[in-house]
DRENROLUM-275227 format. One record per residue (C-alpha): x, y, z. Coordinates in nm, 3 decimals, padded with zeros to 5 digits, always signed. Last residue first. Layout:
BEGIN
@u: X, v: Y, w: Z
...
END
This chain:
BEGIN
@u: +01.344, v: +00.829, w: -00.061
@u: +00.975, v: +00.788, w: +00.024
@u: +00.803, v: +01.063, w: -00.174
@u: +00.484, v: +01.231, w: -00.053
@u: +00.242, v: +01.367, w: -00.314
@u: -00.056, v: +01.581, w: -00.214
@u: +00.097, v: +01.896, w: -00.361
@u: +00.098, v: +01.721, w: -00.700
@u: -00.271, v: +01.798, w: -00.758
@u: -00.321, v: +01.702, w: -01.123
@u: -00.385, v: +01.328, w: -01.093
@u: -00.590, v: +01.360, w: -00.777
@u: -00.810, v: +01.633, w: -00.924
@u: -00.858, v: +01.427, w: -01.242
@u: -00.978, v: +01.134, w: -01.031
@u: -01.240, v: +01.361, w: -00.882
@u: -01.308, v: +01.522, w: -00.543
@u: -01.675, v: +01.617, w: -00.498
@u: -01.762, v: +01.326, w: -00.270
@u: -02.127, v: +01.363, w: -00.166
@u: -02.150, v: +01.264, w: +00.199
@u: -02.381, v: +01.028, w: +00.388
@u: -02.199, v: +00.714, w: +00.270
@u: -01.860, v: +00.828, w: +00.408
@u: -01.664, v: +00.503, w: +00.446
@u: -01.799, v: +00.367, w: +00.117
@u: -01.722, v: +00.702, w: -00.047
@u: -01.358, v: +00.673, w: +00.062
@u: -01.349, v: +00.326, w: -00.096
@u: -01.489, v: +00.462, w: -00.424
@u: -01.237, v: +00.747, w: -00.420
@u: -00.954, v: +00.494, w: -00.379
@u: -01.091, v: +00.277, w: -00.659
@u: -01.100, v: +00.564, w: -00.906
@u: -00.747, v: +00.671, w: -00.804
@u: -00.615, v: +00.319, w: -00.872
@u: -00.799, v: +00.316, w: -01.206
@u: -00.625, v: +00.644, w: -01.291
@u: -00.289, v: +00.490, w: -01.192
@u: -00.331, v: +00.256, w: -01.485
@u: -00.498, v: -00.083, w: -01.526
@u: -00.497, v: -00.450, w: -01.435
@u: -00.699, v: -00.521, w: -01.123
@u: -00.700, v: -00.708, w: -00.793
@u: -00.341, v: -00.828, w: -00.746
@u: -00.185, v: -01.144, w: -00.597
@u: -00.507, v: -01.337, w: -00.657
@u: -00.357, v: -01.612, w: -00.873
@u: -00.544, v: -01.501, w: -01.186
@u: -00.443, v: -01.142, w: -01.128
@u: -00.080, v: -01.246, w: -01.083
@u: -00.110, v: -01.441, w: -01.410
@u: -00.229, v: -01.132, w: -01.595
@u: +00.028, v: -00.906, w: -01.416
@u: +00.336, v: -01.112, w: -01.503
@u: +00.470, v: -01.340, w: -01.231
@u: +00.797, v: -01.396, w: -01.043
@u: +00.851, v: -01.714, w: -00.841
@u: +01.028, v: -01.703, w: -00.503
@u: +00.842, v: -02.011, w: -00.378
@u: +00.517, v: -01.808, w: -00.376
@u: +00.196, v: -01.813, w: -00.582
@u: +00.156, v: -02.179, w: -00.682
@u: +00.373, v: -02.333, w: -00.409
@u: +00.159, v: -02.134, w: -00.164
@u: -00.139, v: -02.362, w: -00.229
@u: -00.162, v: -02.490, w: +00.130
@u: -00.148, v: -02.129, w: +00.246
@u: -00.474, v: -02.050, w: +00.067
@u: -00.494, v: -01.686, w: -00.037
@u: -00.698, v: -01.404, w: +00.117
@u: -00.455, v: -01.138, w: -00.008
@u: -00.368, v: -00.993, w: +00.332
@u: -00.374, v: -01.324, w: +00.518
@u: -00.195, v: -01.523, w: +00.247
@u: +00.073, v: -01.256, w: +00.210
@u: +00.149, v: -01.236, w: +00.583
@u: +00.129, v: -01.613, w: +00.625
@u: +00.379, v: -01.663, w: +00.344
@u: +00.620, v: -01.410, w: +00.495
@u: +00.592, v: -01.578, w: +00.837
@u: +00.661, v: -01.915, w: +00.675
@u: +00.962, v: -01.767, w: +00.497
@u: +01.103, v: -01.634, w: +00.824
@u: +01.075, v: -01.979, w: +00.980
@u: +01.236, v: -02.136, w: +00.671
@u: +01.514, v: -01.878, w: +00.681
@u: +01.591, v: -01.950, w: +01.044
@u: +01.588, v: -02.324, w: +00.971
@u: +01.828, v: -02.275, w: +00.680
@u: +02.071, v: -02.080, w: +00.896
@u: +02.086, v: -02.351, w: +01.162
@u: +02.095, v: -02.638, w: +00.912
@u: +02.375, v: -02.475, w: +00.717
@u: +02.575, v: -02.415, w: +01.031
@u: +02.532, v: -02.777, w: +01.133
@u: +02.644, v: -02.906, w: +00.791
@u: +02.949, v: -02.687, w: +00.783
@u: +02.960, v: -02.396, w: +00.542
@u: +03.013, v: -02.388, w: +00.166
@u: +02.677, v: -02.318, w: +00.002
@u: +02.682, v: -02.233, w: -00.372
@u: +02.698, v: -01.907, w: -00.564
@u: +02.590, v: -01.879, w: -00.928
@u: +02.261, v: -01.701, w: -00.854
@u: +01.998, v: -01.713, w: -01.130
@u: +01.751, v: -01.949, w: -00.960
@u: +01.806, v: -01.792, w: -00.619
@u: +01.440, v: -01.764, w: -00.509
@u: +01.314, v: -02.050, w: -00.726
@u: +01.280, v: -02.318, w: -00.456
@u: +01.162, v: -02.078, w: -00.186
@u: +01.371, v: -02.048, w: +00.128
@u: +01.730, v: -01.953, w: +00.056
@u: +02.086, v: -01.996, w: +00.169
@u: +02.398, v: -01.896, w: -00.022
@u: +02.749, v: -01.955, w: +00.099
@u: +03.021, v: -01.773, w: -00.090
@u: +03.365, v: -01.929, w: -00.057
@u: +03.650, v: -01.685, w: -00.075
@u: +04.002, v: -01.679, w: -00.215
@u: +04.199, v: -01.377, w: -00.110
@u: +04.252, v: -01.011, w: -00.171
@u: +04.331, v: -00.717, w: +00.055
@u: +04.394, v: -00.384, w: -00.114
@u: +04.658, v: -00.137, w: -00.007
@u: +04.872, v: -00.189, w: -00.317
@u: +04.859, v: -00.566, w: -00.267
@u: +04.764, v: -00.724, w: +00.064
@u: +04.718, v: -01.100, w: +00.039
@u: +04.458, v: -01.258, w: +00.266
@u: +04.520, v: -01.607, w: +00.396
@u: +04.304, v: -01.882, w: +00.250
@u: +03.943, v: -01.999, w: +00.268
@u: +03.781, v: -01.659, w: +00.328
@u: +03.413, v: -01.709, w: +00.408
@u: +03.115, v: -01.526, w: +00.260
@u: +02.753, v: -01.544, w: +00.376
@u: +02.446, v: -01.482, w: +00.158
@u: +02.088, v: -01.495, w: +00.283
@u: +01.766, v: -01.566, w: +00.098
@u: +01.393, v: -01.515, w: +00.145
@u: +01.083, v: -01.584, w: -00.062
@u: +00.800, v: -01.415, w: -00.245
@u: +00.959, v: -01.325, w: -00.577
@u: +00.631, v: -01.160, w: -00.680
@u: +00.585, v: -00.890, w: -00.940
@u: +00.615, v: -00.803, w: -01.306
@u: +00.393, v: -00.552, w: -01.483
@u: +00.276, v: -00.639, w: -01.833
@u: -00.074, v: -00.490, w: -01.828
@u: -00.011, v: -00.231, w: -01.557
@u: -00.089, v: -00.326, w: -01.194
@u: -00.367, v: -00.227, w: -00.952
@u: -00.376, v: -00.353, w: -00.592
@u: -00.673, v: -00.300, w: -00.358
@u: -00.734, v: -00.276, w: +00.017
@u: -00.369, v: -00.239, w: +00.111
@u: -00.083, v: -00.381, w: +00.317
@u: +00.002, v: -00.633, w: +00.044
@u: +00.196, v: -00.364, w: -00.145
@u: +00.450, v: -00.351, w: +00.138
@u: +00.518, v: -00.725, w: +00.107
@u: +00.541, v: -00.679, w: -00.270
@u: +00.838, v: -00.449, w: -00.215
@u: +00.988, v: -00.694, w: +00.033
@u: +00.993, v: -00.963, w: -00.240
@u: +00.942, v: -00.799, w: -00.576
@u: +00.772, v: -00.503, w: -00.739
@u: +00.881, v: -00.430, w: -01.096
@u: +00.739, v: -00.093, w: -01.195
@u: +00.457, v: +00.149, w: -01.121
@u: +00.256, v: -00.102, w: -00.917
@u: -00.045, v: +00.101, w: -00.802
@u: -00.166, v: +00.042, w: -00.447
@u: -00.496, v: +00.148, w: -00.288
@u: -00.527, v: +00.227, w: +00.084
@u: -00.848, v: +00.311, w: +00.270
@u: -00.821, v: +00.486, w: +00.609
@u: -00.750, v: +00.401, w: +00.975
@u: -00.645, v: +00.035, w: +00.975
@u: -00.486, v: +00.086, w: +00.633
@u: -00.249, v: +00.350, w: +00.774
@u: -00.129, v: +00.114, w: +01.047
@u: -00.097, v: -00.160, w: +00.786
@u: +00.131, v: +00.074, w: +00.589
@u: +00.355, v: +00.129, w: +00.893
@u: +00.368, v: -00.247, w: +00.959
@u: +00.469, v: -00.311, w: +00.597
@u: +00.734, v: -00.040, w: +00.618
@u: +00.887, v: -00.211, w: +00.923
@u: +00.848, v: -00.550, w: +00.753
@u: +01.080, v: -00.409, w: +00.489
@u: +01.365, v: -00.404, w: +00.737
@u: +01.326, v: -00.765, w: +00.851
@u: +01.261, v: -00.888, w: +00.497
@u: +01.592, v: -00.738, w: +00.395
@u: +01.571, v: -00.620, w: +00.036
@u: +01.288, v: -00.545, w: -00.201
@u: +01.315, v: -00.476, w: -00.573
@u: +01.074, v: -00.183, w: -00.550
@u: +00.834, v: +00.006, w: -00.771
@u: +00.543, v: +00.155, w: -00.577
@u: +00.269, v: +00.413, w: -00.606
@u: +00.073, v: +00.403, w: -00.279
@u: -00.266, v: +00.576, w: -00.296
@u: -00.386, v: +00.689, w: +00.046
@u: -00.722, v: +00.793, w: +00.190
@u: -00.901, v: +01.039, w: +00.419
@u: -00.610, v: +01.248, w: +00.549
@u: -00.734, v: +01.501, w: +00.806
@u: -00.675, v: +01.252, w: +01.088
@u: -00.297, v: +01.270, w: +01.037
@u: -00.163, v: +00.988, w: +01.257
@u: -00.135, v: +00.742, w: +00.967
@u: +00.033, v: +01.009, w: +00.753
@u: +00.297, v: +01.069, w: +01.020
@u: +00.354, v: +00.694, w: +01.051
@u: +00.415, v: +00.672, w: +00.677
@u: +00.669, v: +00.955, w: +00.692
@u: +00.850, v: +00.787, w: +00.983
@u: +00.856, v: +00.454, w: +00.799
@u: +01.017, v: +00.623, w: +00.498
@u: +01.282, v: +00.782, w: +00.718
@u: +01.363, v: +00.440, w: +00.862
@u: +01.369, v: +00.287, w: +00.513
@u: +01.611, v: +00.544, w: +00.373
@u: +01.690, v: +00.383, w: +00.037
@u: +01.352, v: +00.364, w: -00.137
@u: +01.330, v: +00.201, w: -00.484
@u: +01.028, v: +00.408, w: -00.590
@u: +00.781, v: +00.444, w: -00.301
@u: +00.568, v: +00.738, w: -00.411
@u: +00.287, v: +00.811, w: -00.167
@u: -00.021, v: +00.991, w: -00.297
@u: -00.204, v: +01.139, w: +00.001
@u: -00.574, v: +01.222, w: -00.013
@u: -00.784, v: +01.493, w: +00.148
@u: -01.155, v: +01.444, w: +00.095
@u: -01.371, v: +01.706, w: -00.078
@u: -01.718, v: +01.669, w: +00.071
@u: -02.051, v: +01.800, w: -00.046
@u: -02.284, v: +01.686, w: +00.230
@u: -02.248, v: +02.020, w: +00.410
@u: -02.360, v: +02.197, w: +00.094
@u: -02.672, v: +01.985, w: +00.076
@u: -02.744, v: +02.062, w: +00.442
@u: -02.692, v: +02.432, w: +00.376
@u: -02.932, v: +02.421, w: +00.082
@u: -03.190, v: +02.239, w: +00.291
@u: -03.150, v: +02.485, w: +00.577
@u: -03.190, v: +02.769, w: +00.330
@u: -03.515, v: +02.618, w: +00.203
@u: -03.642, v: +02.553, w: +00.555
@u: -03.564, v: +02.911, w: +00.658
@u: -03.743, v: +03.039, w: +00.351
@u: -04.047, v: +02.831, w: +00.447
@u: -04.037, v: +02.971, w: +00.801
@u: -04.019, v: +03.323, w: +00.668
@u: -04.311, v: +03.253, w: +00.439
@u: -04.506, v: +03.092, w: +00.724
@u: -04.447, v: +03.398, w: +00.940
@u: -04.567, v: +03.630, w: +00.665
@u: -04.875, v: +03.416, w: +00.615
@u: -04.950, v: +03.428, w: +00.988
@u: -04.907, v: +03.804, w: +00.998
@u: -05.133, v: +03.842, w: +00.697
@u: -05.397, v: +03.626, w: +00.867
@u: -05.369, v: +03.826, w: +01.189
@u: -05.391, v: +04.152, w: +00.997
@u: -05.702, v: +04.032, w: +00.818
@u: -05.858, v: +03.923, w: +01.147
@u: -05.784, v: +04.263, w: +01.300
@u: -05.928, v: +04.440, w: +00.999
@u: -06.238, v: +04.220, w: +01.003
@u: -06.287, v: +04.281, w: +01.375
@u: -06.256, v: +04.653, w: +01.319
@u: -06.530, v: +04.639, w: +01.054
END
């Protein structure tokens, strides 16, 4: 009888241990599932006709160095400006893209240096009738051709405006004409052509376009979104919600073992994640 009691106690003890072990496995499974639920941190960067390009580059660099940020959506509308200055923002965006996914939404006309920035991304979304492009460079120089006349504190005088450009259509609507010496023109034009080639290479590399066909997608031409999509200058026609969808998909690709719980609606409503480049 004692042996039976001892055996019964041993069996009960074993069952109790198995139950505890089973509960531990269940809780471990729940914890593992919870650990897989992941709410990434995203930055929405508004680049709407920025003025302080140095300050903008500093903000972008800060985001690139922030390891807690998992992805970026750049909302841009920009006429461009100096290719030299905008290349600083391009480099800052490429730095971000090398560390985390970047999706761009064209919120307005995006031309020249503005489109250069947009190229530093994994995906570009544009509204149905958005306008973009003007991939080219130009430079304007003025020369006084007669003595200045001071009248009421203001100096006036006849000027010649010399306009140089690379890209046949870049200055289509400009009424100014070159008026420098032949050698000066050649010097400036060569510099612009070299800069233009660098711009073309930058766009072709980022958008996977053929350089030998640049006359189709560059030359300072401006395109509507449907044609830009056809040419490969953008990836999708849609709203900022499609841009958010794509960004979350790219974050998921980089975190395949995690369940992304952040939604497009969360991104649209959470304004605290917005950084404005002024």
